TIBAKE-241342 format. One record per residue: residue in three letters; x, y, z of N, C-alpha, C in turn. Coordinates in Angstrom, 2 decimals, m for minus. Last residue first. Layout:
+------+---------+---------+---------+---------+---------+---------+---------+---------+---------+
: resn :      nX :      nY :      nZ :     caX :     caY :     caZ :      cX :      cY :      cZ :
+------+---------+---------+---------+---------+---------+---------+---------+---------+---------+
:  ALA :       X :       Y :       Z :       X :       Y :       Z :       X :       Y :       Z :
...
+------+---------+---------+---------+---------+---------+---------+---------+---------+---------+
This chain:
+------+---------+---------+---------+---------+---------+---------+---------+---------+---------+
: resn :      nX :      nY :      nZ :     caX :     caY :     caZ :      cX :      cY :      cZ :
+------+---------+---------+---------+---------+---------+---------+---------+---------+---------+
:  LYS :   12.50 :   74.25 :    0.40 :   12.11 :   75.40 :   m0.42 :   13.33 :   75.99 :   m1.08 :
:  LYS :   12.85 :   70.68 :    0.22 :   13.23 :   71.98 :    0.77 :   12.76 :   73.08 :   m0.16 :
:  TYR :   10.28 :   68.10 :    0.43 :   11.39 :   68.80 :   m0.22 :   11.64 :   70.14 :    0.46 :
:  VAL :    8.54 :   65.09 :    0.32 :    9.11 :   66.10 :    1.21 :   10.26 :   66.76 :    0.46 :
:  THR :    5.65 :   63.15 :   m0.34 :    6.79 :   63.91 :   m0.86 :    7.22 :   64.95 :    0.17 :
:  PHE :    3.55 :   61.90 :    0.98 :    4.32 :   61.13 :    0.02 :    5.49 :   61.87 :   m0.61 :
:  ILE :    1.56 :   61.42 :    3.74 :    2.58 :   62.30 :    3.19 :    3.43 :   61.46 :    2.24 :
:  VAL :   m1.79 :   60.92 :    4.12 :   m0.56 :   60.22 :    3.80 :    0.40 :   61.21 :    3.13 :
:  ILE :   m4.25 :   61.14 :    6.45 :   m3.45 :   61.96 :    5.55 :   m2.12 :   61.24 :    5.37 :
:  GLU :   m7.43 :   59.65 :    6.96 :   m5.98 :   59.54 :    7.05 :   m5.34 :   60.51 :    6.05 :
:  LEU :  m10.07 :   59.14 :    6.59 :   m9.68 :   59.85 :    7.80 :   m8.18 :   59.81 :    8.03 :
:  GLY :   m9.77 :   59.19 :    3.18 :  m10.72 :   58.93 :    4.26 :  m10.39 :   59.78 :    5.47 :
:  ARG :   m6.96 :   60.46 :    2.45 :   m7.60 :   59.18 :    2.14 :   m8.52 :   58.81 :    3.29 :
:  ILE :   m5.32 :   63.14 :    1.13 :   m6.33 :   62.76 :    2.11 :   m7.01 :   61.50 :    1.63 :
:  GLU :   m1.84 :   63.36 :    0.63 :   m3.16 :   63.07 :    0.08 :   m4.09 :   62.68 :    1.21 :
:  GLY :    0.92 :   65.72 :    0.52 :    0.22 :   64.50 :    0.87 :   m1.14 :   64.39 :    0.23 :
:  VAL :    4.03 :   67.23 :    0.92 :    2.86 :   67.06 :    0.06 :    2.24 :   65.72 :    0.37 :
:  CYS :    5.79 :   69.61 :    2.70 :    5.33 :   68.23 :    2.71 :    4.06 :   68.15 :    1.88 :
:  VAL :    8.57 :   71.69 :    2.55 :    7.19 :   71.49 :    2.10 :    6.91 :   69.99 :    2.12 :
:  ILE :   10.71 :   73.76 :    4.67 :   10.36 :   72.57 :    3.89 :    8.89 :   72.58 :    3.50 :
:  LYS :   11.11 :   76.45 :    5.65 :   12.22 :   75.60 :    5.24 :   11.81 :   74.45 :    4.34 :
:  ASN :    8.82 :   77.76 :    6.38 :    9.86 :   78.54 :    5.72 :   10.96 :   77.67 :    5.14 :
:  THR :    6.32 :   75.31 :    5.48 :    6.95 :   76.21 :    6.43 :    7.99 :   77.02 :    5.67 :
:  SER :    3.37 :   73.68 :    4.44 :    4.57 :   74.43 :    4.10 :    5.01 :   75.33 :    5.25 :
:  PHE :    1.68 :   71.00 :    3.30 :    2.07 :   71.62 :    4.56 :    3.35 :   72.37 :    4.27 :
:  LYS :   m0.91 :   70.38 :    1.02 :    0.48 :   70.78 :    1.24 :    0.62 :   71.40 :    2.61 :
:  ILE :   m2.97 :   67.85 :   m0.48 :   m2.75 :   68.83 :    0.57 :   m1.26 :   69.12 :    0.68 :
:  ASN :   m5.64 :   66.44 :   m2.47 :   m4.24 :   66.71 :   m2.19 :   m4.09 :   67.87 :   m1.21 :
:  ASN :   m8.19 :   65.90 :   m3.42 :   m7.75 :   65.22 :   m2.21 :   m6.32 :   65.54 :   m1.80 :
:  LYS :   m8.66 :   67.75 :   m5.54 :   m9.76 :   67.21 :   m4.75 :   m9.28 :   66.65 :   m3.42 :
:  GLY :   m6.49 :   70.63 :   m5.63 :   m7.14 :   69.47 :   m6.23 :   m8.25 :   68.97 :   m5.33 :
:  PHE :   m5.12 :   71.52 :   m2.51 :   m5.19 :   71.72 :   m3.94 :   m5.72 :   70.44 :   m4.58 :
:  ARG :   m4.83 :   73.27 :    0.49 :   m5.47 :   72.16 :   m0.18 :   m5.53 :   72.47 :   m1.66 :
:  ARG :   m2.38 :   74.05 :    2.76 :   m3.05 :   74.42 :    1.52 :   m3.60 :   73.16 :    0.88 :
:  ILE :   m1.49 :   75.16 :    5.89 :   m2.05 :   74.04 :    5.15 :   m2.75 :   74.58 :    3.91 :
:  LYS :    1.42 :   76.11 :    7.62 :    0.26 :   76.51 :    6.83 :   m0.19 :   75.33 :    5.99 :
:  SER :    2.35 :   74.11 :   10.55 :    2.56 :   74.88 :    9.33 :    1.25 :   75.34 :    8.70 :
:  LYS :    2.54 :   72.38 :   12.75 :    2.51 :   73.82 :   12.98 :    2.58 :   74.67 :   11.73 :
:  ARG :    2.54 :   69.61 :   12.03 :    1.71 :   70.08 :   13.14 :    1.52 :   71.60 :   13.17 :
:  ILE :    4.34 :   69.47 :    9.91 :    2.97 :   68.97 :    9.73 :    2.06 :   69.53 :   10.81 :
:  SER :    6.66 :   70.45 :   11.06 :    6.04 :   71.20 :    9.97 :    4.61 :   70.73 :    9.72 :
:  LYS :    7.24 :   68.47 :   12.95 :    6.93 :   69.82 :   13.39 :    6.22 :   70.62 :   12.30 :
:  GLU :    7.81 :   66.30 :   11.24 :    6.69 :   66.22 :   12.18 :    6.26 :   67.61 :   12.66 :
:  ILE :   10.07 :   67.36 :    9.95 :    8.88 :   66.97 :    9.18 :    7.67 :   66.94 :   10.09 :
:  ILE :   11.83 :   67.64 :   12.05 :   11.39 :   68.84 :   11.35 :   10.14 :   68.55 :   10.52 :
:  ASP :   12.26 :   64.97 :   12.66 :   11.61 :   65.83 :   13.65 :   11.09 :   67.12 :   13.02 :
:  PRO :   13.71 :   64.03 :   10.43 :   12.31 :   63.61 :   10.62 :   11.56 :   64.44 :   11.67 :
:  ASP :   15.68 :   66.44 :    8.70 :   15.48 :   65.67 :    9.91 :   14.00 :   65.27 :   10.07 :
:  ILE :   16.97 :   66.22 :    5.54 :   15.89 :   66.81 :    6.32 :   15.62 :   65.89 :    7.50 :
:  GLU :   18.72 :   65.54 :    3.39 :   19.22 :   65.95 :    4.70 :   18.19 :   66.75 :    5.50 :
:  ARG :   17.79 :   64.29 :    1.20 :   17.84 :   65.75 :    1.14 :   18.26 :   66.38 :    2.47 :
:  GLU :   17.75 :   61.65 :    2.00 :   18.62 :   62.05 :    0.88 :   18.81 :   63.55 :    0.84 :
:  LEU :   15.77 :   61.81 :    4.00 :   17.15 :   61.45 :    4.36 :   18.13 :   61.84 :    3.26 :
:  ALA :   13.54 :   62.47 :    2.43 :   13.99 :   63.37 :    3.48 :   15.43 :   63.08 :    3.88 :
:  GLN :   13.31 :   60.18 :    0.83 :   13.57 :   61.49 :    0.22 :   14.12 :   62.46 :    1.25 :
:  PHE :   12.70 :   58.26 :    2.79 :   13.94 :   58.15 :    2.02 :   14.30 :   59.48 :    1.34 :
:  ILE :   10.20 :   59.29 :    3.60 :   11.29 :   59.19 :    4.57 :   12.63 :   59.09 :    3.85 :
:  ALA :    8.71 :   59.05 :    1.25 :    8.94 :   60.37 :    1.81 :   10.08 :   60.36 :    2.82 :
:  HIS :    8.70 :   56.24 :    0.98 :    9.29 :   57.07 :   m0.05 :    9.62 :   58.46 :    0.49 :
:  LYS :    7.19 :   55.44 :    3.15 :    8.60 :   55.09 :    3.10 :    9.35 :   55.98 :    2.11 :
:  SER :    4.93 :   58.10 :    4.24 :    5.28 :   56.92 :    3.46 :    6.79 :   56.67 :    3.51 :
:  VAL :    3.48 :   58.95 :    7.26 :    4.51 :   59.33 :    6.29 :    4.94 :   58.07 :    5.57 :
:  THR :    0.23 :   59.85 :    8.41 :    1.29 :   58.87 :    8.22 :    2.24 :   59.36 :    7.14 :
:  VAL :   m2.11 :   61.10 :   10.65 :   m1.09 :   61.47 :    9.67 :   m0.03 :   60.38 :    9.62 :
:  GLU :   m5.52 :   61.03 :   11.00 :   m4.30 :   60.33 :   11.38 :   m3.28 :   60.60 :   10.28 :
:  PHE :   m7.58 :   63.89 :   11.74 :   m6.96 :   62.94 :   10.82 :   m5.77 :   62.25 :   11.46 :
:  LYS :   m8.41 :   65.83 :   13.45 :   m9.38 :   64.78 :   13.12 :   m8.80 :   63.68 :   12.24 :
:  THR :   m6.46 :   67.72 :   13.57 :   m6.56 :   66.80 :   14.70 :   m7.55 :   65.67 :   14.43 :
:  ILE :   m6.65 :   69.48 :   11.47 :   m5.74 :   68.34 :   11.31 :   m5.88 :   67.32 :   12.44 :
:  ASP :   m9.14 :   71.02 :   10.00 :   m8.76 :   70.64 :   11.35 :   m7.95 :   69.35 :   11.29 :
:  LEU :   m8.83 :   73.51 :    7.64 :   m8.85 :   72.07 :    7.83 :   m8.36 :   71.76 :    9.24 :
:  LEU :  m10.21 :   76.01 :    5.58 :   m9.66 :   75.65 :    6.88 :   m9.85 :   74.15 :    7.09 :
:  ILE :   m9.32 :   76.97 :    2.35 :  m10.22 :   76.14 :    3.16 :   m9.52 :   75.80 :    4.48 :
:  MET :   m9.16 :   79.98 :    0.64 :   m8.42 :   78.99 :    1.40 :   m9.38 :   78.27 :    2.34 :
+------+---------+---------+---------+---------+---------+---------+---------+---------+---------+
């Protein structure tokens, strides 16, 4: 497992992820909390997962930015 310092990146959430969260009845505050306080797993070359007990956020590292493009419940 690779350690990643999230404070060095700017985290953005795509429109698609916001619409998915609203359809799946996930509060945007929970998304923000899970990004800041969750376990981080890196898979592939540029992909990343933030997972808590309730939700999973999947994103991509693009330079100094992390873009969240999928949000779902466990």
